[in-house]
C-alpha positions in Angstrom: -4.6 34.1 19.0 -4.3 31.5 16.2 -4.7 32.8 12.7 -5.7 30.8 9.7 -4.6 31.1 6.1 -6.0 29.3 3.0 -3.2 27.3 1.5 -5.2 26.2 -1.5 -7.6 23.5 -2.6 -8.1 21.0 -5.4 -11.5 19.4 -6.0 -12.7 17.8 -9.3 -14.4 14.8 -10.9 -11.3 12.8 -11.5 -10.9 9.6 -9.5 -7.7 9.1 -7.5 -5.2 11.2 -5.7 -5.4 15.0 -5.4 -2.6 17.4 -4.4 -2.1 21.0 -3.3 1.3 22.7 -3.4 1.9 25.5 -1.0 4.7 27.0 1.2 3.8 27.0 4.9 5.5 29.0 7.6 7.6 27.5 10.4 5.4 26.5 13.3 2.2 26.4 11.2 -0.4 23.7 12.1 -1.9 22.2 9.0 -5.6 21.2 8.9 -7.0 19.5 5.8 -10.6 19.1 4.9 -10.9 16.2 2.4 -13.7 14.2 0.8 -14.9 12.0 -2.1 -18.1 11.3 -4.0 -19.7 7.9 -4.4 -18.2 6.7 -1.2 -18.9 3.1 -0.1 -17.7 1.5 3.1 -14.0 0.9 2.8 -13.3 3.7 0.2 -10.7 5.8 1.7 -8.9 9.2 1.8 -5.6 9.6 3.6 -3.5 12.8 3.9 0.3 13.1 3.8 2.9 15.8 2.9 6.5 16.0 1.9 7.6 19.0 3.8 11.5 18.9 3.9 11.3 19.2 7.7 9.7 15.8 7.9 6.9 14.6 10.2 4.3 14.8 7.3 1.8 12.5 9.0 -1.8 13.3 10.0 -4.4 12.1 12.5 -7.9 11.9 11.0 -11.5 12.3 12.2 -13.3 9.4 10.7 -12.3 6.1 9.1 -12.7 4.3 5.8 -15.8 2.5 7.1 -17.1 5.5 9.1 -16.2 8.9 7.7 -16.8 12.1 9.8 -20.0 12.5 7.8 -21.7 11.0 4.7 -24.5 12.2 2.4 -27.1 10.6 0.2 -27.6 11.1 -3.5 -24.0 11.1 -4.7 -22.8 9.4 -1.5 -20.5 12.2 -0.4 -18.0 11.5 2.4 -16.0 14.1 4.5 -13.0 13.8 6.7 -10.8 16.3 8.6 -7.1 15.6 9.3 -4.7 17.5 11.5 -0.9 17.3 11.2 0.8 15.5 14.0 3.7 18.1 14.2 4.1 21.8 13.5 5.8 22.7 10.3 9.6 23.0 10.7 10.7 24.0 7.2 9.2 27.0 5.3 9.7 25.4 1.9 7.4 24.4 -0.9 5.3 21.4 0.2 3.0 18.9 -1.7 0.0 18.0 0.4 -1.6 14.7 -1.0 -4.9 13.1 -0.5 -4.5 9.5 -1.4 -8.1 8.5 -2.5 -9.4 5.0 -3.3 -12.8 3.9 -4.6 -13.9 7.4 -5.5 -15.4 9.1 -8.6 -14.2 12.6 -7.6 -13.1 14.5 -4.6 -10.3 16.6 -3.3 -8.8 18.5 -0.4 -8.6 22.0 1.1 -5.4 22.8 3.0 -5.6 25.4 5.8 -2.6 26.5 7.9 -2.8 28.0 11.4 -0.2 30.1 13.2 -0.2 30.5 16.9 -1.0 26.8 17.8 1.0 24.6 20.1 -1.2 21.5 20.1 -1.0 19.0 17.2 -2.9 16.1 15.8 -6.2 15.2 17.4 -5.0 16.9 20.6 -5.4 20.2 18.7 -9.2 19.7 18.5 -11.4 20.8 21.4 -14.5 19.3 19.8 -15.8 18.1 16.4 -19.1 17.4 14.8 -20.3 15.4 11.8 -23.9 15.4 10.5 -24.9 13.0 7.7 -27.7 13.0 5.1 -29.2 16.4 5.9 -32.0 18.1 3.9 -32.5 21.5 5.8 -31.7 24.6 3.8 -29.6 26.5 4.3 -27.4 24.0 6.0 -26.7 24.2 9.8 -24.3 22.4 12.1 -24.7 22.1 15.8 -21.8 21.3 18.1 -22.3 19.5 21.3 -21.2 22.4 23.6 -20.8 26.2 22.9 -17.7 27.2 21.1 -15.0 29.3 22.9 -14.7 32.7 21.3 -10.9 32.6 21.1 -10.8 29.3 19.2 -10.7 28.9 15.4 -13.5 26.9 13.8 -13.3 25.0 10.5 -16.5 24.0 8.7 -17.4 22.0 5.5 -20.6 21.1 3.7 -20.8 18.7 0.8 -23.9 17.7 -1.2 -25.4 16.6 -4.5 -25.5 20.0 -6.2 -22.8 21.7 -8.4 -21.7 24.1 -6.9 -22.5 24.2 -3.2 -23.4 28.0 -3.7 -23.9 28.7 0.0 -22.6 31.7 2.0 -20.5 30.9 5.1 -21.7 31.9 8.5 -21.1 35.5 9.5 -17.4 36.2 10.3 -16.2 33.1 8.4 -13.8 33.3 5.4 -14.4 31.0 2.5 -11.6 28.7 1.2 -13.5 26.7 -1.4 -17.0 26.7 -3.0 -16.8 24.5 -6.1 -18.1 21.2 -7.5 -18.3 18.8 -10.4 -20.9 17.1 -12.6 -20.0 13.4 -12.7 -21.6 12.7 -10.3 -23.1 16.1 -9.4 -21.4 17.2 -6.3 -20.6 20.4 -4.5 -18.2 21.3 -1.6 -17.9 24.5 0.5 -15.1 25.0 3.1 -14.7 28.0 5.4 -13.1 29.0 8.7 -13.1 31.7 11.4 -10.1 32.6 13.6 -12.3 33.6 16.5 -15.5 35.3 17.6 -17.9 32.3 18.0 -19.5 31.5 21.3 -22.7 29.5 20.3 -23.1 25.9 19.5 -25.1 26.3 16.2 -23.7 27.8 13.1 -25.7 28.3 9.9 -24.8 28.9 6.3 -27.0 31.2 4.2 -28.2 31.5 0.6 -28.0 28.9 -2.1 -29.4 25.4 -1.7 -28.1 21.9 -1.3 -30.5 19.0 -1.8 -29.1 16.1 0.3 -25.9 17.2 2.1 -23.6 16.4 5.0 -21.5 18.7 7.2 -18.4 18.4 9.3 -16.7 20.9 11.6 -14.0 21.2 14.2 -13.1 23.7 16.9 -9.3 24.0 17.5 -7.9 24.2 21.0 -5.6 27.3 21.4 -4.7 26.5 25.0 -1.0 25.9 25.4 0.1 22.3 25.3 1.8 21.1 28.6 5.0 20.2 26.8 5.3 23.7 25.5 4.8 25.1 29.0 7.5 22.9 30.5 9.9 23.9 27.7 9.3 27.6 28.3 9.8 27.2 32.0 13.1 25.4 31.4 14.2 28.1 29.0 13.4 30.8 31.5 15.4 29.0 34.2 12.3 28.5 36.4 12.7 24.8 36.5 16.0 22.9 36.0 17.0 21.2 32.8 16.7 17.4 32.9 20.0 15.6 33.4 
């Protein structure tokens, strides 16, 4: 089973780049929730890291012109990025969100052990919902979740702070906000135990908000299966 750990978050009203410094474990898969306020088409947020093992690049859900989800009011925009390789060096690492055109924002870094898939191939499904007004917020995936897969959720809106309670069984990574412009963000995850398509936060209130979420795929990547078979001598090594 894959297990998630909160590696830290930085969210504030300052424009420009944001960083989180953390020490991941070897073979961690890094998932980053990131966003900005007062997004306009073309404003951007890109994730990189400087892990000494290299390969600090990410594949992202959403683009500069079409984020994973956007909200009204303070024009919140959310993205989720997944590292394209597992961590190979258990050393202090700076995770950077390079933001342009924003008036505030940040990133939350989550690390997952027990994963073999990387990048967008590590995602079974995703969902973005823009400019929502229901309270408490809900998010509805296209198909039911698989109970053994981790799920990562985020909601962003025009209230400081988000002040919502994660769905049952979820751990909260960040629930914070800023006042210029008034913006709140809540990020949470669950390692397993979800088998429905709809998940709902509780408590609090967010006026106009947007949500984003992903379900990770814990099935074994084909390349890992072949490597294990070679290691066990079941199939011959390539010549």
